[in-house]
Backbone atoms as SQL, in Angstrom:
CREATE TABLE atoms (id INTEGER PRIMARY KEY, chain TEXT, resi INTEGER, resn TEXT, atom TEXT, x REAL, y REAL, z REAL);
INSERT INTO atoms VALUES
  (1, 'A', 1, 'MET', 'N', -44.166, 7.882, 72.691),
  (2, 'A', 1, 'MET', 'CA', -45.495, 8.093, 71.773),
  (3, 'A', 1, 'MET', 'C', -45.228, 8.679, 70.428),
  (4, 'A', 2, 'ALA', 'N', -45.641, 8.052, 69.457),
  (5, 'A', 2, 'ALA', 'CA', -45.603, 8.791, 68.068),
  (6, 'A', 2, 'ALA', 'C', -46.853, 8.554, 67.551),
  (7, 'A', 3, 'ILE', 'N', -47.436, 9.639, 66.965),
  (8, 'A', 3, 'ILE', 'CA', -48.534, 9.910, 65.998),
  (9, 'A', 3, 'ILE', 'C', -48.133, 9.918, 64.674),
  (10, 'A', 4, 'LYS', 'N', -48.378, 8.820, 64.134),
  (11, 'A', 4, 'LYS', 'CA', -48.070, 8.442, 62.448),
  (12, 'A', 4, 'LYS', 'C', -49.091, 8.686, 61.702),
  (13, 'A', 5, 'THR', 'N', -48.701, 9.260, 60.446),
  (14, 'A', 5, 'THR', 'CA', -49.640, 9.700, 59.316),
  (15, 'A', 5, 'THR', 'C', -48.928, 9.042, 58.013),
  (16, 'A', 6, 'ARG', 'N', -49.827, 8.955, 57.254),
  (17, 'A', 6, 'ARG', 'CA', -49.510, 8.451, 55.776),
  (18, 'A', 6, 'ARG', 'C', -49.463, 9.511, 54.819),
  (19, 'A', 7, 'SER', 'N', -49.815, 10.789, 55.311),
  (20, 'A', 7, 'SER', 'CA', -49.675, 11.897, 54.503),
  (21, 'A', 7, 'SER', 'C', -49.657, 13.382, 55.521),
  (22, 'A', 8, 'ALA', 'N', -49.565, 14.315, 54.748),
  (23, 'A', 8, 'ALA', 'CA', -49.319, 15.701, 55.760),
  (24, 'A', 8, 'ALA', 'C', -50.754, 16.194, 56.080),
  (25, 'A', 9, 'GLU', 'N', -51.919, 15.205, 55.787),
  (26, 'A', 9, 'GLU', 'CA', -53.202, 15.510, 56.306),
  (27, 'A', 9, 'GLU', 'C', -53.110, 15.671, 57.862),
  (28, 'A', 10, 'THR', 'N', -54.409, 16.384, 58.406),
  (29, 'A', 10, 'THR', 'CA', -54.294, 16.489, 59.924),
  (30, 'A', 10, 'THR', 'C', -54.427, 14.958, 60.232),
  (31, 'A', 11, 'ALA', 'N', -53.927, 14.739, 61.470),
  (32, 'A', 11, 'ALA', 'CA', -54.023, 13.444, 62.161),
  (33, 'A', 11, 'ALA', 'C', -54.596, 13.571, 63.550),
  (34, 'A', 12, 'ALA', 'N', -55.501, 12.773, 64.210),
  (35, 'A', 12, 'ALA', 'CA', -55.888, 12.835, 65.441),
  (36, 'A', 12, 'ALA', 'C', -55.551, 11.608, 66.241),
  (37, 'A', 13, 'SER', 'N', -55.499, 11.708, 67.699),
  (38, 'A', 13, 'SER', 'CA', -55.324, 10.240, 67.988),
  (39, 'A', 13, 'SER', 'C', -55.658, 10.621, 69.713),
  (40, 'A', 14, 'CYS', 'N', -56.341, 9.605, 70.241),
  (41, 'A', 14, 'CYS', 'CA', -56.707, 9.655, 71.734),
  (42, 'A', 14, 'CYS', 'C', -55.991, 8.902, 72.505),
  (43, 'A', 15, 'LEU', 'N', -55.305, 9.083, 73.812),
  (44, 'A', 15, 'LEU', 'CA', -54.388, 8.112, 74.544),
  (45, 'A', 15, 'LEU', 'C', -54.727, 8.662, 75.931),
  (46, 'A', 16, 'ARG', 'N', -55.315, 7.655, 77.001),
  (47, 'A', 16, 'ARG', 'CA', -55.407, 7.689, 78.113),
  (48, 'A', 16, 'ARG', 'C', -54.248, 7.335, 78.973),
  (49, 'A', 17, 'LEU', 'N', -53.538, 8.128, 79.723),
  (50, 'A', 17, 'LEU', 'CA', -52.458, 7.990, 80.505),
  (51, 'A', 17, 'LEU', 'C', -52.526, 8.597, 81.872),
  (52, 'A', 18, 'THR', 'N', -52.044, 7.575, 82.842),
  (53, 'A', 18, 'THR', 'CA', -52.216, 8.337, 84.239),
  (54, 'A', 18, 'THR', 'C', -50.395, 8.218, 84.727),
  (55, 'A', 19, 'PHE', 'N', -50.396, 9.544, 85.113),
  (56, 'A', 19, 'PHE', 'CA', -48.942, 9.833, 85.695),
  (57, 'A', 19, 'PHE', 'C', -48.956, 10.270, 87.023),
  (58, 'A', 20, 'ARG', 'N', -48.204, 9.956, 87.979),
  (59, 'A', 20, 'ARG', 'CA', -48.063, 10.382, 89.575),
  (60, 'A', 20, 'ARG', 'C', -46.889, 11.201, 89.765),
  (61, 'A', 21, 'GLY', 'N', -46.972, 12.603, 89.282),
  (62, 'A', 21, 'GLY', 'CA', -45.872, 13.689, 89.354),
  (63, 'A', 21, 'GLY', 'C', -45.625, 14.284, 87.997),
  (64, 'A', 22, 'PRO', 'N', -44.754, 15.228, 87.868),
  (65, 'A', 22, 'PRO', 'CA', -44.524, 15.950, 86.634),
  (66, 'A', 22, 'PRO', 'C', -43.826, 15.093, 85.567),
  (67, 'A', 23, 'VAL', 'N', -44.018, 14.963, 84.455),
  (68, 'A', 23, 'VAL', 'CA', -43.384, 14.296, 83.368),
  (69, 'A', 23, 'VAL', 'C', -43.296, 15.390, 82.138),
  (70, 'A', 24, 'THR', 'N', -42.518, 14.664, 81.224),
  (71, 'A', 24, 'THR', 'CA', -42.259, 15.323, 80.099),
  (72, 'A', 24, 'THR', 'C', -42.533, 14.233, 78.944),
  (73, 'A', 25, 'ILE', 'N', -43.569, 14.994, 78.112),
  (74, 'A', 25, 'ILE', 'CA', -43.805, 13.937, 76.738),
  (75, 'A', 25, 'ILE', 'C', -43.212, 14.428, 75.722),
  (76, 'A', 26, 'SER', 'N', -42.480, 13.598, 74.898),
  (77, 'A', 26, 'SER', 'CA', -42.163, 14.334, 73.567),
  (78, 'A', 26, 'SER', 'C', -42.121, 12.804, 72.568),
  (79, 'A', 27, 'GLY', 'N', -41.661, 13.358, 71.135),
  (80, 'A', 27, 'GLY', 'CA', -41.908, 12.160, 70.130),
  (81, 'A', 27, 'GLY', 'C', -41.843, 12.988, 68.797),
  (82, 'A', 28, 'ASN', 'N', -42.099, 12.043, 67.972),
  (83, 'A', 28, 'ASN', 'CA', -42.203, 12.831, 66.638),
  (84, 'A', 28, 'ASN', 'C', -43.348, 12.665, 65.582),
  (85, 'A', 29, 'VAL', 'N', -43.866, 13.318, 64.953),
  (86, 'A', 29, 'VAL', 'CA', -44.726, 13.312, 64.058),
  (87, 'A', 29, 'VAL', 'C', -44.271, 13.106, 62.713),
  (88, 'A', 30, 'TYR', 'N', -44.664, 12.188, 62.007),
  (89, 'A', 30, 'TYR', 'CA', -44.020, 11.905, 60.809),
  (90, 'A', 30, 'TYR', 'C', -44.714, 10.926, 59.776),
  (91, 'A', 31, 'ASN', 'N', -44.365, 11.024, 58.463),
  (92, 'A', 31, 'ASN', 'CA', -45.097, 10.330, 57.319),
  (93, 'A', 31, 'ASN', 'C', -44.337, 8.867, 57.287),
  (94, 'A', 32, 'ASP', 'N', -45.053, 7.997, 57.529),
  (95, 'A', 32, 'ASP', 'CA', -44.445, 6.643, 57.557),
  (96, 'A', 32, 'ASP', 'C', -44.325, 6.001, 56.150),
  (97, 'A', 33, 'VAL', 'N', -43.469, 6.613, 55.583),
  (98, 'A', 33, 'VAL', 'CA', -43.298, 6.606, 54.137),
  (99, 'A', 33, 'VAL', 'C', -43.045, 4.863, 53.672),
  (100, 'A', 34, 'ASN', 'N', -42.145, 4.308, 54.521),
  (101, 'A', 34, 'ASN', 'CA', -42.080, 2.755, 54.368),
  (102, 'A', 34, 'ASN', 'C', -43.100, 2.037, 55.115),
  (103, 'A', 35, 'GLY', 'N', -43.963, 2.399, 55.569),
  (104, 'A', 35, 'GLY', 'CA', -45.160, 1.452, 56.103),
  (105, 'A', 35, 'GLY', 'C', -44.664, 0.642, 57.321),
  (106, 'A', 36, 'THR', 'N', -43.635, 0.820, 58.103),
  (107, 'A', 36, 'THR', 'CA', -43.202, 0.035, 59.184),
  (108, 'A', 36, 'THR', 'C', -43.829, 0.154, 60.505),
  (109, 'A', 37, 'GLY', 'N', -44.747, 1.278, 60.523),
  (110, 'A', 37, 'GLY', 'CA', -45.311, 1.585, 61.732),
  (111, 'A', 37, 'GLY', 'C', -44.614, 1.958, 62.759),
  (112, 'A', 38, 'THR', 'N', -43.091, 2.194, 62.479),
  (113, 'A', 38, 'THR', 'CA', -42.298, 2.971, 63.560),
  (114, 'A', 38, 'THR', 'C', -41.432, 4.158, 62.674),
  (115, 'A', 39, 'TYR', 'N', -40.906, 4.977, 63.271),
  (116, 'A', 39, 'TYR', 'CA', -40.094, 5.992, 62.925),
  (117, 'A', 39, 'TYR', 'C', -38.752, 5.545, 62.481),
  (118, 'A', 40, 'SER', 'N', -38.277, 5.360, 61.328),
  (119, 'A', 40, 'SER', 'CA', -37.133, 4.826, 60.893),
  (120, 'A', 40, 'SER', 'C', -36.753, 5.559, 59.600),
  (121, 'A', 41, 'VAL', 'N', -35.438, 5.179, 59.094),
  (122, 'A', 41, 'VAL', 'CA', -34.841, 5.680, 58.039),
  (123, 'A', 41, 'VAL', 'C', -35.748, 5.691, 56.806),
  (124, 'A', 42, 'GLY', 'N', -35.818, 7.080, 56.420),
  (125, 'A', 42, 'GLY', 'CA', -36.568, 7.304, 55.097),
  (126, 'A', 42, 'GLY', 'C', -38.002, 7.758, 55.486),
  (127, 'A', 43, 'ASP', 'N', -38.540, 7.943, 56.704),
  (128, 'A', 43, 'ASP', 'CA', -39.664, 8.542, 57.038),
  (129, 'A', 43, 'ASP', 'C', -39.361, 9.990, 57.117),
  (130, 'A', 44, 'THR', 'N', -40.473, 10.509, 56.980),
  (131, 'A', 44, 'THR', 'CA', -40.223, 12.248, 56.752),
  (132, 'A', 44, 'THR', 'C', -40.923, 12.832, 57.936),
  (133, 'A', 45, 'GLY', 'N', -40.372, 13.573, 58.751),
  (134, 'A', 45, 'GLY', 'CA', -40.714, 14.495, 60.052),
  (135, 'A', 45, 'GLY', 'C', -41.850, 15.352, 59.415),
  (136, 'A', 46, 'LEU', 'N', -43.090, 15.889, 60.048),
  (137, 'A', 46, 'LEU', 'CA', -43.721, 16.704, 59.503),
  (138, 'A', 46, 'LEU', 'C', -43.721, 17.972, 60.644),
  (139, 'A', 47, 'GLY', 'N', -43.302, 18.932, 60.094),
  (140, 'A', 47, 'GLY', 'CA', -42.933, 20.346, 60.941),
  (141, 'A', 47, 'GLY', 'C', -44.319, 21.054, 60.853),
  (142, 'A', 48, 'GLY', 'N', -44.605, 21.821, 61.855),
  (143, 'A', 48, 'GLY', 'CA', -45.549, 22.860, 62.065),
  (144, 'A', 48, 'GLY', 'C', -47.099, 22.187, 62.115),
  (145, 'A', 49, 'ILE', 'N', -47.212, 20.921, 62.950),
  (146, 'A', 49, 'ILE', 'CA', -48.139, 20.390, 63.315),
  (147, 'A', 49, 'ILE', 'C', -48.643, 20.770, 64.595),
  (148, 'A', 50, 'THR', 'N', -49.874, 21.329, 64.923),
  (149, 'A', 50, 'THR', 'CA', -50.274, 21.458, 66.256),
  (150, 'A', 50, 'THR', 'C', -50.608, 20.452, 67.065),
  (151, 'A', 51, 'LEU', 'N', -50.228, 20.265, 68.229),
  (152, 'A', 51, 'LEU', 'CA', -50.663, 19.193, 68.939),
  (153, 'A', 51, 'LEU', 'C', -51.278, 19.620, 70.411),
  (154, 'A', 52, 'THR', 'N', -52.465, 19.125, 70.768),
  (155, 'A', 52, 'THR', 'CA', -53.057, 19.581, 72.183),
  (156, 'A', 52, 'THR', 'C', -53.058, 18.225, 73.015),
  (157, 'A', 53, 'LEU', 'N', -52.450, 18.277, 74.166),
  (158, 'A', 53, 'LEU', 'CA', -52.735, 17.460, 75.306),
  (159, 'A', 53, 'LEU', 'C', -53.593, 17.916, 76.268),
  (160, 'A', 54, 'THR', 'N', -54.839, 17.024, 76.645),
  (161, 'A', 54, 'THR', 'CA', -55.601, 17.479, 77.587),
  (162, 'A', 54, 'THR', 'C', -55.823, 16.274, 78.606),
  (163, 'A', 55, 'GLY', 'N', -56.505, 16.624, 79.626),
  (164, 'A', 55, 'GLY', 'CA', -56.619, 15.739, 80.729),
  (165, 'A', 55, 'GLY', 'C', -56.790, 16.484, 81.980),
  (166, 'A', 56, 'THR', 'N', -56.636, 15.670, 83.087),
  (167, 'A', 56, 'THR', 'CA', -56.967, 16.220, 84.526),
  (168, 'A', 56, 'THR', 'C', -55.878, 15.613, 85.378),
  (169, 'A', 57, 'THR', 'N', -55.822, 16.521, 86.579),
  (170, 'A', 57, 'THR', 'CA', -54.687, 16.019, 87.426),
  (171, 'A', 57, 'THR', 'C', -55.194, 15.311, 88.501),
  (172, 'A', 58, 'ALA', 'N', -54.329, 14.433, 89.392),
  (173, 'A', 58, 'ALA', 'CA', -54.926, 13.644, 90.196),
  (174, 'A', 58, 'ALA', 'C', -56.011, 14.244, 91.276),
  (175, 'A', 59, 'THR', 'N', -56.172, 15.525, 91.342),
  (176, 'A', 59, 'THR', 'CA', -57.398, 16.435, 91.973),
  (177, 'A', 59, 'THR', 'C', -58.217, 16.840, 91.161),
  (178, 'A', 60, 'GLY', 'N', -58.509, 16.264, 90.085),
  (179, 'A', 60, 'GLY', 'CA', -59.447, 16.748, 89.273),
  (180, 'A', 60, 'GLY', 'C', -59.608, 17.827, 88.542),
  (181, 'A', 61, 'GLN', 'N', -58.313, 18.776, 88.372),
  (182, 'A', 61, 'GLN', 'CA', -58.214, 19.984, 87.894),
  (183, 'A', 61, 'GLN', 'C', -57.892, 19.750, 86.185),
  (184, 'A', 62, 'SER', 'N', -58.893, 20.208, 85.397),
  (185, 'A', 62, 'SER', 'CA', -58.352, 20.093, 84.004),
  (186, 'A', 62, 'SER', 'C', -57.231, 20.752, 83.491),
  (187, 'A', 63, 'ILE', 'N', -56.493, 20.255, 82.801),
  (188, 'A', 63, 'ILE', 'CA', -55.354, 20.615, 82.283),
  (189, 'A', 63, 'ILE', 'C', -55.369, 20.577, 80.654),
  (190, 'A', 64, 'THR', 'N', -54.712, 21.572, 79.841),
  (191, 'A', 64, 'THR', 'CA', -54.635, 21.676, 78.342),
  (192, 'A', 64, 'THR', 'C', -53.211, 22.120, 78.122),
  (193, 'A', 65, 'ALA', 'N', -52.516, 21.367, 77.142),
  (194, 'A', 65, 'ALA', 'CA', -51.370, 21.934, 76.872),
  (195, 'A', 65, 'ALA', 'C', -51.109, 22.017, 75.355),
  (196, 'A', 66, 'THR', 'N', -50.526, 22.851, 74.450),
  (197, 'A', 66, 'THR', 'CA', -50.333, 22.710, 73.284),
  (198, 'A', 66, 'THR', 'C', -49.044, 23.147, 72.716),
  (199, 'A', 67, 'THR', 'N', -48.627, 22.527, 71.916),
  (200, 'A', 67, 'THR', 'CA', -47.238, 22.633, 70.963),
  (201, 'A', 67, 'THR', 'C', -47.482, 22.362, 69.632),
  (202, 'A', 68, 'THR', 'N', -46.385, 22.739, 68.772),
  (203, 'A', 68, 'THR', 'CA', -46.150, 22.791, 67.505),
  (204, 'A', 68, 'THR', 'C', -45.062, 21.903, 67.353),
  (205, 'A', 69, 'THR', 'N', -44.947, 20.979, 66.238),
  (206, 'A', 69, 'THR', 'CA', -43.855, 20.246, 65.976),
  (207, 'A', 69, 'THR', 'C', -42.722, 21.263, 65.225),
  (208, 'A', 70, 'ALA', 'N', -41.609, 20.744, 65.268),
  (209, 'A', 70, 'ALA', 'CA', -40.290, 21.520, 64.919),
  (210, 'A', 70, 'ALA', 'C', -40.190, 21.021, 63.477),
  (211, 'A', 71, 'ALA', 'N', -39.398, 21.802, 62.700),
  (212, 'A', 71, 'ALA', 'CA', -39.175, 21.252, 61.444),
  (213, 'A', 71, 'ALA', 'C', -38.983, 19.831, 61.073),
  (214, 'A', 72, 'ASP', 'N', -38.454, 19.187, 62.058),
  (215, 'A', 72, 'ASP', 'CA', -38.302, 17.698, 61.675),
  (216, 'A', 72, 'ASP', 'C', -39.088, 17.032, 62.201),
  (217, 'A', 73, 'GLY', 'N', -40.280, 17.526, 62.798),
  (218, 'A', 73, 'GLY', 'CA', -41.225, 16.588, 63.361),
  (219, 'A', 73, 'GLY', 'C', -41.366, 16.258, 64.788),
  (220, 'A', 74, 'SER', 'N', -40.243, 16.901, 65.407),
  (221, 'A', 74, 'SER', 'CA', -40.126, 16.624, 66.870),
  (222, 'A', 74, 'SER', 'C', -40.943, 17.731, 67.726),
  (223, 'A', 75, 'TYR', 'N', -41.446, 16.971, 68.870),
  (224, 'A', 75, 'TYR', 'CA', -42.283, 17.836, 69.806),
  (225, 'A', 75, 'TYR', 'C', -41.910, 17.412, 71.029),
  (226, 'A', 76, 'THR', 'N', -42.321, 18.278, 71.987),
  (227, 'A', 76, 'THR', 'CA', -42.094, 18.177, 73.664),
  (228, 'A', 76, 'THR', 'C', -43.228, 18.841, 74.468),
  (229, 'A', 77, 'PHE', 'N', -43.735, 18.340, 75.035),
  (230, 'A', 77, 'PHE', 'CA', -44.736, 19.050, 76.026),
  (231, 'A', 77, 'PHE', 'C', -43.963, 18.981, 77.258),
  (232, 'A', 78, 'ILE', 'N', -43.537, 20.090, 77.917),
  (233, 'A', 78, 'ILE', 'CA', -42.785, 20.273, 79.352),
  (234, 'A', 78, 'ILE', 'C', -43.875, 20.657, 80.399),
  (235, 'A', 79, 'PRO', 'N', -43.925, 20.078, 81.348),
  (236, 'A', 79, 'PRO', 'CA', -44.860, 20.400, 82.575),
  (237, 'A', 79, 'PRO', 'C', -44.742, 21.819, 82.929),
  (238, 'A', 80, 'THR', 'N', -45.855, 22.358, 83.313),
  (239, 'A', 80, 'THR', 'CA', -45.958, 23.799, 83.951),
  (240, 'A', 80, 'THR', 'C', -46.415, 23.602, 85.305),
  (241, 'A', 81, 'ALA', 'N', -46.462, 24.670, 86.090),
  (242, 'A', 81, 'ALA', 'CA', -46.774, 24.702, 87.548),
  (243, 'A', 81, 'ALA', 'C', -48.333, 24.254, 87.350),
  (244, 'A', 82, 'THR', 'N', -49.052, 24.533, 86.655),
  (245, 'A', 82, 'THR', 'CA', -50.664, 24.232, 86.430),
  (246, 'A', 82, 'THR', 'C', -50.692, 22.691, 86.364),
  (247, 'A', 83, 'ALA', 'N', -49.928, 22.112, 85.514),
  (248, 'A', 83, 'ALA', 'CA', -50.139, 20.742, 84.993),
  (249, 'A', 83, 'ALA', 'C', -49.247, 19.698, 85.840),
  (250, 'A', 84, 'ASN', 'N', -48.802, 20.186, 86.983),
  (251, 'A', 84, 'ASN', 'CA', -48.152, 19.227, 88.037),
  (252, 'A', 84, 'ASN', 'C', -49.730, 18.459, 88.721),
  (253, 'A', 85, 'CYS', 'N', -49.322, 17.394, 89.150),
  (254, 'A', 85, 'CYS', 'CA', -50.096, 16.582, 90.042),
  (255, 'A', 85, 'CYS', 'C', -49.815, 17.172, 91.458);
């Protein structure tokens, strides 16, 4: 999953996913300089962007995780005990 932006302005995206068990979600936030719609040569990673992942477990428990992109735009959400189903 990637969230692409055409500038360093704040970007928001909603995505509904269903998982059965613990998962790790990772990707890149980047400026799609060449307009290809995919992360490719010439695109610039955006560091310091705060991402929030929200949802519910299979038992209906609300979960929220927050992470900040690294200098190169990469991010990873790592499951915790409270986020596992």
